[in-house]
C-alpha positions in Angstrom: -10.9 -15.3 8.6 -10.8 -16.0 5.3 -7.4 -17.3 3.8 -6.3 -14.1 1.6 -4.6 -16.9 -1.0 -8.5 -18.5 -1.4 -9.3 -14.5 -2.6 -9.7 -13.4 -6.2 -6.2 -12.0 -6.8 -4.7 -13.4 -3.7 -4.6 -9.7 -1.7 -1.7 -9.1 0.7 -4.3 -8.2 3.5 -4.0 -5.2 5.3 -3.7 -1.8 3.2 -0.8 0.6 4.3 1.6 2.7 3.3 4.9 1.5 2.3 7.1 -0.7 0.2 5.1 -3.4 -2.2 7.5 -3.9 -4.6 11.2 -3.5 -5.3 10.2 0.0 -7.2 7.1 1.1 -6.1 6.2 2.6 -2.6 2.7 3.3 -1.4 1.1 6.0 0.3 -2.3 5.8 1.8 -4.4 8.9 1.3 -6.5 9.8 3.9 -9.8 9.8 2.5 -11.4 6.2 3.0 -15.0 5.9 2.2 -17.1 3.0 0.6 -16.0 4.0 -2.6 -12.7 4.4 -1.9 -12.0 1.3 0.1 -9.1 2.1 2.2 -8.3 5.4 0.5 -6.5 6.1 -2.3 -3.1 4.6 -3.3 -0.4 7.4 -4.2 2.3 5.1 -5.3 6.0 6.5 -6.0 8.2 4.8 -8.4 11.9 5.1 -8.8 15.0 2.8 -9.7 16.6 1.8 -6.5 19.5 3.1 -7.2 18.0 6.0 -8.9 17.6 9.8 -6.9 14.7 10.2 -9.3 11.0 9.3 -9.0 7.7 9.5 -10.6 4.7 9.8 -8.7 1.4 8.2 -10.1 -2.1 9.4 -8.9 -1.2 12.4 -6.1 -4.7 11.6 -4.8 -7.2 14.1 -3.5 -6.5 17.9 -2.6 -5.1 17.4 0.7 -2.1 19.3 1.9 -0.9 16.8 4.6 -1.2 13.9 2.3 0.5 15.9 -0.6 3.4 16.7 1.4 3.7 13.1 3.3 4.1 11.8 -0.5 7.0 14.5 -0.6 8.3 13.4 2.3 8.3 10.0 1.4 10.6 10.4 -1.3 12.8 12.5 0.6 13.2 9.7 3.3 14.2 7.7 0.6 16.8 9.9 -0.8 14.7 10.8 -3.7 13.4 13.8 -6.0 9.9 13.4 -7.5 10.8 14.4 -11.3 7.4 13.7 -12.8 3.5 13.1 -11.9 1.7 10.5 -13.6 -2.6 10.2 -13.8 -4.4 6.9 -14.3 -7.6 8.9 -14.6 -9.0 12.2 -13.8 -11.7 11.2 -11.0 -11.2 13.8 -8.1 -9.8 10.7 -5.6 -6.8 10.4 -7.8 -6.0 13.6 -9.4 -7.8 16.4 -7.7 -4.3 17.0 -5.8 -2.4 17.2 -8.6 -2.1 20.6 -9.6 -0.9 21.3 -6.0 1.3 18.4 -6.0 3.0 20.0 -9.3 3.6 23.0 -7.0 5.1 21.6 -4.3 7.7 19.2 -6.7 8.0 21.4 -9.5 6.8 18.6 -12.1 4.7 18.1 -15.0 1.4 16.3 -14.8 1.1 14.2 -17.6 -2.3 12.1 -18.6 -4.4 10.9 -21.1 -7.0 13.8 -20.8 -5.4 17.6 -21.8 -7.6 19.0 -19.4 -5.4 17.2 -16.5 -2.2 17.7 -18.2 0.2 20.4 -16.7 2.9 20.7 -19.3 2.9 20.0 -23.2 3.5 16.4 -22.6 0.4 14.1 -22.3 0.2 9.9 -22.4 -1.2 7.7 -25.2 -1.3 4.6 -26.0 2.4 2.7 -26.6 4.3 5.4 -24.9 7.1 4.7 -22.7 7.9 6.8 -19.8 11.7 7.0 -18.6 12.9 8.8 -15.5 16.1 7.8 -13.6 16.2 4.6 -15.7 13.0 3.6 -14.4 10.7 2.3 -17.5 6.7 2.6 -17.7 4.8 1.3 -20.4 1.4 3.0 -20.9 -1.6 0.8 -21.2 -4.8 1.9 -22.7 -7.6 0.7 -20.2 -10.8 2.8 -20.9 -14.0 1.6 -19.3 -14.2 2.6 -15.7 -13.7 6.2 -17.5 -12.9 7.0 -21.1 -9.5 8.2 -20.2 -8.6 5.3 -17.5 -4.4 4.3 -18.3 -2.8 1.6 -16.8 1.3 1.7 -16.2 3.0 -1.6 -16.9 6.1 -1.9 -15.0 8.2 -4.7 -16.5 11.1 -4.6 -14.2 8.5 -5.9 -11.2 6.4 -8.0 -13.3 3.3 -5.4 -12.4 0.9 -3.1 -13.3 -0.4 0.1 -11.7 -4.1 -0.5 -12.8 -5.8 2.7 -11.0 -9.5 2.3 -10.6 -9.2 -0.5 -13.7 -8.7 -3.5 -11.4 -9.1 -2.6 -7.6 -7.4 -4.6 -4.7 -10.8 -5.8 -3.3 -14.3 -5.8 -5.0 -14.7 -4.9 -8.3 -14.9 -1.4 -9.9 -18.1 0.7 -11.5 -18.3 1.1 -14.9 -19.1 5.1 -15.1 -21.7 5.3 -17.6 -21.9 7.2 -19.6 -18.3 8.4 -19.7 -17.3 4.7 -19.1 -18.6 2.3 -21.3 -18.9 -1.7 -20.9 -17.4 -3.3 -24.2 -14.7 -0.6 -23.5 -14.0 -2.3 -20.2 -14.1 -5.8 -21.3 -11.8 -4.9 -24.0 -9.6 -3.6 -21.3 -9.6 -6.5 -19.2 -8.4 -8.9 -22.0 -5.5 -6.1 -22.6 -4.5 -6.7 -19.2 -5.2 -10.8 -19.3 -2.4 -10.5 -22.3 -0.1 -8.9 -20.3 -0.3 -11.3 -17.3 0.0 -14.4 -20.5 2.6 -12.4 -22.6 4.5 -10.2 -20.8 4.7 -11.9 -17.3 2.8 -9.4 -15.4 2.0 -11.1 -11.6 1.6 -8.3 -9.2 -1.4 -5.4 -9.7 -1.0 -2.4 -7.9 -4.3 -1.0 -7.6 -5.5 2.5 -6.9 -7.5 1.3 -3.7 -7.1 -1.7 -1.8 -4.6 -4.4 -1.3 -1.7 -5.2 -3.7 -2.7 -8.4 -5.6 -0.4 -11.4 -6.0 -2.3 -13.2 -8.7 -2.7 -10.5 -11.4 -4.0 -13.2 -13.9 -6.1 -14.7 -11.0 -7.8 -11.0 -10.5 -8.3 -10.5 -14.2 -10.2 -13.8 -14.6 -12.4 -13.2 -11.8 -13.1 -9.8 -13.3 -14.2 -11.1 -16.6 -16.2 -13.9 -15.1 -17.7 -11.2 -12.9 -18.9 -9.1 -15.6 -20.4 -12.4 -17.6 -22.4 -12.9 -14.5 -23.8 -9.7 -13.8 -24.6 -9.3 -17.4 -26.7 -12.5 -17.4 -28.3 -10.9 -14.3 -29.1 -8.1 -15.8 -30.7 -9.7 -18.9 -32.7 -12.0 -16.5 -33.9 -8.9 -14.8 -35.1 -7.0 -18.0 -36.5 -10.0 -19.4 -38.6 -10.4 -16.0 -39.9 -7.0 -16.7 -37.5 -4.8 -14.4 -36.5 -2.6 -17.1 -35.4 0.8 -15.3 -31.9 1.1 -14.2 -33.3 1.6 -10.6 -35.4 -1.6 -10.6 -32.3 -3.7 -12.1 -30.2 -2.7 -9.0 -33.1 -3.6 -6.7 -33.0 -6.9 -8.2 -29.2 -7.7 -9.0 -27.6 -6.0 -6.5 -30.1 -6.9 -3.3 -26.9 -8.5 -1.4 -25.1 -5.2 -2.1 -25.0 -2.3 0.5 -27.9 0.4 -0.7 -25.6 3.1 0.2 -23.7 1.9 -3.2 -26.8 1.5 -5.1 -26.2 4.8 -7.0 -22.9 4.0 -8.1 -24.2 0.9 -9.2 -26.7 2.2 -11.3 -23.5 3.6 -13.7 -22.9 0.2 -14.2 -26.4 -1.0 -14.8 -26.7 1.8 -17.5 -23.5 0.6 -19.1 -24.7 -3.2 -19.0 -28.3 -2.1 -20.2 -26.6 -0.3 -23.3 -24.1 -3.0 -24.1 -27.0 -5.4 -24.1 -29.3 -3.1 -26.2 -26.2 -2.7 -28.8 -25.8 -6.4 -28.8 -29.5 -7.0 -29.6 -29.7 -9.3 -26.6 -32.6 -6.5 -25.1 -34.9 -4.4 -26.6 -34.0 -1.0 -27.2 -30.6 -1.1 -29.2 -29.9 0.2 -32.7 -32.2 -0.7 -35.9 
């Protein structure tokens, strides 16, 4: 068995519903797959002495799961007062409208199309509910509307799909862009260096105890993949499909279609920076 402390980010291990930090409780959605890992982590976040809670990413449109989130709040003696979205992918946001009906809450998101109510989310916003403070961190790259939420009181950051608890995330080209994603990772690294963030509460996979180590691993992984893609192109593999077959040969082929999104983003990045032919003149 691999020692979790030796893995990137020091994952806690088993992914399950339950308390992750003093203020954050996970309700795991039953949508496990190769892309969603153990399922979507729906986060119920609140101050210990407050009767109000915030839910981040209600998850898929699964009635049992949405009611399980409400039940988890009620067992803790709390009422869901607000719903937030890290981004608009269905495994995070499809259930938001129904969850808003169940809880009579507004939904705040960066993308206006996902909002229910007048308020959205933007860089620099601070969400305060029942004494809880969540700081909005813009982290485009996986998607253009991706956000993270800094939870200072727990020295934690809720990352959606920007950083996963296991493996690495996809840059969902063309909406996601690699340059944006690298900037977002550097922004998260600054949180670990300058703001004391220690814990990653991801949208999928286990909690990570070493936030800085996770970010550094992601940055190194992206640099390594870029070098591999550049070499593949130099060797004559110029289409996304051909590059994936070369660079991702050790990855389950069922994941190759998703890997093509990242490769397209990598090719675009390399072209834009003049490292391979085809970029702007």
